[in-house]
C-alpha positions as CSV (number, residue, x, y, z in Angstrom):
1,M,-3.1,-12.3,3.7
2,K,0.3,-13.8,4.3
3,L,3.0,-11.5,5.5
4,Y,5.4,-12.5,2.7
5,Y,2.9,-11.3,0.1
6,L,3.7,-7.8,1.3
7,L,7.1,-8.3,-0.2
8,A,5.4,-7.8,-3.6
9,L,4.7,-4.2,-2.7
10,L,8.4,-3.4,-2.1
11,P,9.4,-3.2,-5.8
12,F,6.3,-1.2,-6.6
13,I,7.1,1.3,-3.9
14,A,10.8,1.4,-4.7
15,I,10.3,2.0,-8.5
16,L,7.5,4.5,-8.3
17,G,8.1,6.1,-5.0
18,G,11.9,6.0,-5.2
19,A,11.9,7.5,-8.7
20,T,11.1,10.9,-7.3
21,F,14.2,10.8,-5.1
22,V,16.7,9.3,-7.6
23,N,15.6,11.3,-10.7
24,K,19.1,12.4,-11.4
25,V,21.4,12.0,-14.4
26,E,24.6,12.1,-12.3
27,P,26.3,10.2,-10.8
28,Y,26.9,7.6,-13.5
29,V,26.8,4.0,-12.4
30,L,28.4,1.4,-14.7
31,G,28.3,4.1,-17.5
32,I,24.6,4.7,-17.3
33,P,22.6,7.5,-15.6
34,F,21.7,6.8,-12.0
35,F,17.9,6.8,-12.7
36,L,18.3,4.1,-15.4
37,F,20.5,2.1,-13.1
38,W,17.8,2.4,-10.3
39,I,15.1,1.0,-12.6
40,I,17.3,-1.9,-13.9
41,L,18.4,-2.7,-10.3
42,W,14.8,-2.9,-9.1
43,A,13.8,-5.0,-12.1
44,I,16.4,-7.6,-11.0
45,I,15.5,-7.3,-7.3
46,C,11.8,-7.7,-8.3
47,S,12.6,-11.0,-9.9
48,I,14.4,-12.2,-6.8
49,I,11.5,-11.2,-4.6
50,M,9.0,-13.0,-6.8
51,F,11.1,-16.1,-6.6
52,I,11.2,-15.9,-2.8
53,I,7.4,-15.5,-2.7
54,Y,7.0,-18.5,-5.0
55,R,9.2,-20.6,-2.7
56,L,7.5,-19.5,0.5
57,D,3.9,-20.0,-0.8
58,P,2.5,-23.3,0.5
59,I,0.3,-23.8,-2.6
60,N,3.4,-24.2,-4.7
61,K,4.8,-26.8,-2.3
62,E,1.8,-29.0,-2.9
63,N,2.6,-29.3,-6.6
64,E,6.2,-30.3,-6.0
65,E,5.3,-33.6,-4.2
């Protein structure tokens, strides 16, 4: 298994594992409770990580040529 595939575990760990530590209503970030902000933030970061994995995967580079 390639090392960059382990990047896919990062959002899983952050959302599920981190939820126990950030399960708070206050402080408010951008007008929403911190826990909701945490979930939204990691949904965006997850998309970025999946894009990075897509770009690093050599199988996808074969299709571009």
